[in-house]
C-alpha positions in Angstrom: 31.5 23.6 -11.4 28.2 22.0 -10.3 28.3 20.2 -6.9 27.6 16.5 -7.2 24.1 15.5 -6.0 24.1 12.2 -4.2 20.8 10.3 -4.2 19.7 7.2 -2.4 17.2 5.2 -4.4 15.4 2.5 -2.4 13.7 0.2 -4.8 13.7 -3.6 -5.0 12.3 -4.1 -8.5 14.9 -3.9 -11.3 12.5 -2.3 -14.0 11.5 0.4 -11.5 15.2 1.0 -10.5 16.0 1.6 -14.2 12.9 3.8 -14.7 13.6 6.0 -11.7 17.3 6.2 -12.4 16.5 7.5 -15.9 14.1 10.0 -14.5 16.5 11.3 -11.9 19.3 11.6 -14.4 17.1 13.6 -16.8 15.8 15.8 -13.9 19.1 16.7 -12.4 22.6 17.5 -13.6 25.6 15.9 -12.0 23.7 13.3 -9.9 25.1 10.1 -8.5 22.5 7.5 -7.7 23.1 4.7 -5.1 20.6 1.9 -5.1 19.4 -0.2 -2.2 16.8 -3.0 -2.5 15.9 -3.6 1.1 15.5 -1.9 4.5 18.7 -3.6 5.6 20.7 -2.5 2.7 19.3 1.0 3.0 20.3 1.2 6.7 23.8 -0.1 5.9 24.2 2.6 3.2 22.9 5.3 5.6 25.5 4.2 8.2 28.2 4.6 5.6 27.1 8.2 4.9 27.0 9.3 8.5 29.9 11.7 8.1 29.4 12.4 4.4 25.7 13.2 4.0 23.7 13.2 0.8 21.1 15.3 -0.9 18.1 13.3 -2.0 16.3 10.0 -1.3 13.6 8.4 -3.4 12.0 5.5 -1.5 9.6 2.8 -2.4 7.3 1.8 0.5 6.8 -1.9 -0.1 10.2 -3.6 0.4 10.9 -7.3 0.9 12.0 -7.0 4.5 9.8 -4.1 5.7 8.4 -0.7 5.0 10.1 2.2 3.3 8.4 4.4 5.9 11.0 3.1 8.4 13.8 4.4 6.1 12.0 7.8 5.8 11.9 8.0 9.6 15.6 7.1 9.8 16.6 9.8 7.3 14.4 12.4 9.0 16.1 11.7 12.3 19.7 11.5 11.1 19.8 13.5 7.9 17.1 16.3 8.4 18.4 18.3 5.4 17.8 15.5 2.9 14.8 15.8 0.7 13.0 12.5 0.9 10.5 11.5 -1.8 8.2 8.5 -1.9 7.9 6.5 -5.2 5.1 4.0 -4.7 2.2 2.1 -6.4 0.1 3.0 -3.3 -1.9 6.2 -3.4 -4.3 5.6 -0.5 -4.6 7.8 2.5 -3.0 5.3 4.9 0.3 5.0 3.0 0.3 8.7 2.1 -0.2 10.1 5.6 2.0 7.6 7.2 4.9 8.6 4.9 4.3 12.3 5.4 4.2 11.8 9.2 7.6 10.1 9.0 9.0 13.1 7.1 8.5 12.6 3.4 8.5 15.9 1.5 6.9 14.5 -1.7 5.0 11.6 -3.0 5.0 10.2 -6.6 2.9 7.4 -7.9 4.8 5.0 -10.2 2.3 4.6 -13.0 3.1 8.0 -14.6 4.6 8.9 -17.9 8.4 9.2 -17.6 8.4 12.8 -18.7 5.9 13.7 -16.0 8.0 12.0 -13.4 10.9 14.2 -14.5 8.7 17.3 -14.4 7.6 16.6 -10.8 11.2 15.9 -9.7 12.4 19.1 -11.2 10.0 21.0 -8.9 12.4 20.3 -6.0 14.8 22.8 -7.5 12.1 25.5 -7.1 11.5 24.4 -3.5 8.1 22.8 -4.4 7.1 19.4 -3.1 6.9 16.9 -5.9 3.3 15.5 -5.8 1.5 13.3 -8.3 -2.0 14.8 -9.2 -3.9 12.0 -7.4 -1.9 12.6 -4.3 -2.4 16.4 -4.4 -6.2 15.8 -4.7 -6.2 13.4 -1.7 -4.4 16.1 0.4 -7.0 18.7 -0.6 -9.9 16.4 0.0 -8.5 15.4 3.4 -8.1 19.0 4.6 -11.5 20.0 3.2 -13.1 17.3 5.4 -10.9 18.1 8.4 -11.6 21.9 8.5 -15.3 22.6 9.2 -16.8 25.9 8.2 -16.4 28.5 11.0 -20.1 28.9 11.4 -20.4 25.3 12.6 -18.7 25.9 15.9 -19.5 28.7 18.4 -16.7 30.2 20.5 -17.1 32.3 23.6 -16.0 35.9 23.6 -12.8 35.1 25.5 -12.1 32.1 23.2 -12.5 34.3 20.2 -10.1 36.9 21.6 -7.6 34.2 22.4 -7.9 32.7 18.9 -7.3 36.0 17.3 -4.1 36.7 19.4 -2.8 33.2 18.8 -3.2 33.7 15.0 -1.1 36.9 15.4 1.8 34.8 16.7 1.5 35.6 20.4 2.6 33.0 23.0 0.2 31.9 25.7 2.1 34.2 28.2 1.8 37.1 25.8 -1.9 36.5 25.3 -2.3 36.3 29.1 -0.7 39.7 29.5 -2.7 41.2 26.7 -6.0 40.0 28.2 -5.0 40.6 31.8 -5.4 36.9 32.6 -3.2 34.2 34.1 -1.3 31.9 31.7 -3.1 28.8 33.1 -6.5 30.5 32.3 -5.4 31.2 28.7 -4.1 27.7 28.4 -7.5 26.5 29.3 -9.1 28.7 26.6 -6.6 27.3 24.1 -7.4 23.7 25.0 -11.2 24.5 24.7 -10.6 26.1 21.3 -8.6 23.1 20.0 -11.3 20.7 21.2 -14.2 22.7 19.8 -12.5 23.2 16.4 -11.1 19.7 16.3 -7.6 20.9 15.7 -4.2 20.2 17.2 -1.8 22.9 16.0 -1.3 26.6 15.9 -1.3 26.5 12.1 -4.8 25.1 12.0 -5.9 27.6 14.6 -4.5 30.4 12.4 -6.5 29.0 9.4 -9.7 29.1 11.5 -9.0 32.6 12.7 -8.6 33.7 9.0 -11.8 32.0 8.0 -13.6 33.8 10.9 -12.2 37.2 9.8 -10.2 37.6 13.0 -6.9 38.4 11.3 
């Protein structure tokens, strides 16, 4: 027997509630959809599920009493295993990246054909993030502008060695032992690398190492 999937749908407009309910019902077997129309109602529902949990949340961003981003953040903090998807009329960078930063795992634009909405939702079953084409293009464009070609920035020999070892998964202490340096010295190289490449994470550092042919 298929386990019931419980979904929180946060949407204040009745036509959109019906449209998304139909899409969710078509996309998933044995789904129960609970609807909330405001931030307050959403938080009350979340409080009622504290010991029960749920599976999926589809959240509009523009709500009468606040932003759906706040609900995304609440779910991320209290229900980290829930797949939270945005359903919004907004497809600009500001709304997109604010929602992703709060923990959204997908972003769907409302003005799509119903069958396409079902198709994107079904991607969740394959572990794929449901993204409308315009959103996927925005993400690609963003990262193309954020990651500069490797030839634009020169690293010193030690910085290059450090970057290569970081990309292999070594910690700062392990890099220090490998290069016969102190951890604070290596930490200084890492800081310099991040500043020069305009990055802030090991994942971005690894990408640059790959582009430079270091791994």
